[in-house]
RODREN-134859 format. One record per residue: residue number from 0; x, y negated, z negated of N, C-alpha, C in turn; residue in three letters. Coordinates in steps of 0.02 Angstrom, whole numbers, plus 50000, padded with zeros to 5 digits. Example, Ala and Ser with C-alpha at 12.3 -4.5 7.8 and 13.67 -1.06 7.14 Angstrom:
2
  roke    n.u    n.v    n.w   ca.u   ca.v   ca.w    c.u    c.v    c.w  roro
     0  50660  50284  49610  50615  50225  49610  50660  50165  49610   ALA
     1  50642  50112  49646  50684  50053  49643  50645  49998  49606   SER
This chain:
117
  roke    n.u    n.v    n.w   ca.u   ca.v   ca.w    c.u    c.v    c.w  roro
     0  60881  42387  48027  60905  42384  47958  60851  42425  47919   UNK
     1  60862  42468  47868  60837  42505  47834  60856  42475  47755   UNK
     2  60798  42492  47709  60816  42466  47654  60789  42514  47605   UNK
     3  60833  42539  47566  60825  42594  47501  60798  42553  47435   UNK
     4  60730  42585  47409  60709  42535  47349  60766  42543  47296   UNK
     5  60785  42489  47260  60816  42484  47186  60807  42419  47159   UNK
     6  60822  42426  47099  60809  42365  47057  60860  42315  47056   UNK
     7  60908  42317  47094  60965  42276  47103  60938  42212  47149   UNK
     8  60975  42161  47144  60989  42111  47187  60941  42049  47204   UNK
     9  60888  42049  47138  60844  42005  47125  60880  41930  47103   UNK
    10  60857  41867  47125  60885  41812  47095  60821  41764  47072   UNK
    11  60841  41728  47030  60773  41684  47004  60777  41623  47052   UNK
    12  60724  41609  47069  60720  41557  47115  60679  41493  47095   UNK
    13  60633  41507  47030  60602  41458  47001  60587  41483  46933   UNK
    14  60578  41454  46881  60571  41474  46813  60509  41537  46815   UNK
    15  60524  41602  46808  60464  41657  46811  60457  41677  46870   UNK
    16  60509  41649  46917  60498  41681  46972  60564  41707  46988   UNK
    17  60557  41785  47030  60622  41824  47045  60596  41828  47132   UNK
    18  60652  41828  47165  60638  41864  47235  60701  41896  47264   UNK
    19  60682  41939  47292  60733  41989  47334  60718  42001  47405   UNK
    20  60766  41978  47449  60764  41996  47532  60787  42075  47520   UNK
    21  60720  42106  47561  60714  42174  47564  60735  42203  47627   UNK
    22  60745  42147  47696  60762  42165  47748  60749  42116  47791   UNK
    23  60797  42106  47843  60769  42048  47901  60822  42056  47956   UNK
    24  60796  42024  48016  60815  42040  48081  60834  41968  48104   UNK
    25  60830  41952  48177  60835  41900  48201  60787  41848  48201   UNK
    26  60723  41870  48197  60673  41835  48199  60628  41828  48139   UNK
    27  60635  41876  48085  60593  41893  48025  60625  41895  47970   UNK
    28  60609  41893  47910  60632  41905  47836  60579  41943  47798   UNK
    29  60594  41987  47765  60539  42022  47729  60564  42015  47651   UNK
    30  60522  41987  47602  60557  41987  47540  60496  42011  47494   UNK
    31  60526  42023  47427  60459  42030  47369  60490  41981  47319   UNK
    32  60419  41952  47296  60430  41911  47238  60405  41934  47181   UNK
    33  60423  41932  47106  60398  41946  47052  60395  41887  47003   UNK
    34  60311  41879  46978  60308  41814  46944  60281  41836  46887   UNK
    35  60314  41802  46828  60305  41812  46765  60216  41768  46764   UNK
    36  60182  41796  46705  60119  41755  46701  60129  41689  46696   UNK
    37  60088  41649  46711  60100  41583  46714  60148  41535  46753   UNK
    38  60198  41569  46811  60243  41561  46836  60208  41513  46893   UNK
    39  60244  41461  46925  60210  41413  46961  60269  41393  47028   UNK
    40  60237  41391  47076  60274  41381  47136  60249  41308  47152   UNK
    41  60284  41243  47150  60238  41172  47161  60231  41178  47239   UNK
    42  60184  41129  47232  60163  41138  47323  60228  41100  47361   UNK
    43  60208  41131  47412  60280  41138  47470  60273  41131  47539   UNK
    44  60307  41138  47593  60299  41135  47658  60378  41162  47701   UNK
    45  60365  41197  47740  60429  41228  47776  60406  41240  47852   UNK
    46  60456  41235  47881  60456  41260  47953  60433  41330  47963   UNK
    47  60456  41383  47906  60430  41446  47915  60365  41464  47925   UNK
    48  60333  41503  47972  60285  41533  47954  60283  41587  47906   UNK
    49  60230  41594  47862  60230  41641  47798  60153  41693  47800   UNK
    50  60197  41755  47805  60137  41796  47792  60149  41845  47723   UNK
    51  60090  41859  47685  60104  41878  47623  60048  41930  47600   UNK
    52  60057  41970  47551  60028  42006  47521  60033  42032  47462   UNK
    53  59951  42040  47415  59974  42043  47340  59989  42118  47324   UNK
    54  60027  42146  47294  60047  42209  47290  60011  42229  47204   UNK
    55  60016  42182  47161  60005  42184  47095  59983  42109  47066   UNK
    56  59931  42126  47017  59924  42051  46991  59875  42000  47012   UNK
    57  59871  41942  47005  59816  41883  47023  59860  41826  47023   UNK
    58  59869  41803  47089  59880  41722  47100  59819  41685  47115   UNK
    59  59839  41616  47103  59802  41552  47112  59841  41515  47177   UNK
    60  59824  41515  47234  59844  41480  47279  59811  41411  47297   UNK
    61  59862  41351  47321  59831  41300  47336  59848  41296  47408   UNK
    62  59819  41281  47461  59843  41287  47525  59801  41223  47559   UNK
    63  59826  41174  47576  59811  41108  47608  59764  41097  47574   UNK
    64  59761  41084  47500  59720  41059  47458  59660  41103  47431   UNK
    65  59649  41161  47468  59617  41218  47452  59645  41260  47396   UNK
    66  59591  41284  47345  59603  41341  47313  59586  41411  47323   UNK
    67  59628  41453  47314  59611  41505  47340  59658  41573  47296   UNK
    68  59589  41606  47276  59612  41673  47221  59639  41726  47264   UNK
    69  59680  41762  47236  59708  41823  47275  59727  41866  47218   UNK
    70  59714  41938  47247  59712  41998  47204  59747  42047  47232   UNK
    71  59761  42096  47210  59790  42159  47241  59750  42172  47326   UNK
    72  59794  42188  47360  59751  42199  47435  59739  42149  47468   UNK
    73  59757  42083  47452  59721  42018  47487  59789  42001  47526   UNK
    74  59770  41968  47578  59828  41933  47617  59833  41870  47657   UNK
    75  59876  41837  47678  59853  41775  47699  59919  41766  47767   UNK
    76  59910  41725  47804  59955  41688  47839  59952  41614  47844   UNK
    77  60011  41585  47832  60006  41518  47822  60065  41491  47871   UNK
    78  60030  41434  47922  60076  41414  47981  60132  41364  47966   UNK
    79  60156  41345  48003  60219  41309  47999  60199  41247  47968   UNK
    80  60232  41207  47912  60223  41153  47888  60167  41128  47859   UNK
    81  60126  41196  47841  60075  41182  47788  60081  41176  47722   UNK
    82  60052  41117  47675  60077  41110  47607  60045  41165  47567   UNK
    83  60088  41203  47525  60049  41259  47489  60092  41274  47419   UNK
    84  60064  41308  47365  60085  41299  47327  60060  41370  47284   UNK
    85  60086  41396  47219  60037  41461  47183  60056  41469  47114   UNK
    86  60018  41489  47084  60015  41505  47007  60003  41565  46992   UNK
    87  60050  41612  46960  60022  41689  46932  59977  41687  46889   UNK
    88  59931  41709  46899  59862  41724  46832  59893  41764  46789   UNK
    89  59934  41797  46819  59963  41870  46766  60036  41901  46792   UNK
    90  60055  41927  46785  60107  41968  46799  60099  41986  46873   UNK
    91  60142  41968  46925  60108  41981  46991  60173  42005  47042   UNK
    92  60164  42050  47086  60201  42056  47146  60175  42056  47206   UNK
    93  60213  42012  47248  60202  41974  47311  60259  42001  47354   UNK
    94  60230  42027  47417  60273  42034  47472  60254  41991  47526   UNK
    95  60316  41954  47559  60309  41909  47611  60358  41922  47666   UNK
    96  60343  41898  47715  60366  41895  47785  60376  41825  47799   UNK
    97  60431  41801  47832  60442  41734  47849  60478  41722  47911   UNK
    98  60445  41690  47964  60484  41691  48027  60484  41600  48042   UNK
    99  60544  41573  48066  60598  41612  48086  60624  41642  48010   UNK
   100  60691  41671  48014  60711  41689  47950  60728  41641  47919   UNK
   101  60726  41645  47841  60745  41591  47804  60817  41601  47782   UNK
   102  60859  41556  47800  60931  41582  47781  60951  41557  47703   UNK
   103  60899  41530  47679  60916  41510  47592  60890  41579  47546   UNK
   104  60860  41618  47596  60849  41680  47567  60880  41757  47590   UNK
   105  60930  41739  47627  60965  41776  47645  61008  41815  47596   UNK
   106  61030  41880  47576  61074  41895  47536  61145  41862  47540   UNK
   107  61164  41844  47485  61242  41814  47476  61307  41854  47527   UNK
   108  61327  41800  47565  61364  41813  47607  61348  41848  47671   UNK
   109  61287  41855  47680  61240  41856  47754  61213  41799  47782   UNK
   110  61233  41749  47765  61201  41678  47801  61238  41668  47859   UNK
   111  61190  41665  47913  61215  41664  47982  61228  41736  48031   UNK
   112  61230  41780  47985  61215  41864  47994  61163  41860  48043   UNK
   113  61111  41843  48050  61050  41864  48103  61069  41836  48163   UNK
   114  61121  41791  48170  61137  41757  48243  61184  41811  48279   UNK
   115  61217  41861  48223  61269  41911  48260  61236  41963  48299   UNK
   116  61176  41968  48290  61141  42033  48319  61118  42022  48372   UNK
């Protein structure tokens, strides 16, 4: 599956946080998050392994109680079920990969599509 960049398809997932799934396969999902300054993702955990990269801005992550500042070019990998959250210190863009595929992040109408390939 190839993705051609465009400005459509973003959905608001939390106040000040928009995301878009760029592409996905049977085992991974690739997404872009756009944060307004001050937007917060509360501490949570999930079964998905999560790998990310800051494209633009500055983020403060809390991972298993540890606070980490991330700027453009910084990246991370969070194992399954590790508590984590984030705050945008400025307007930011983050790219993340989830494995297994996050069904809740699939484009509308594609739920279960990853199992058909």
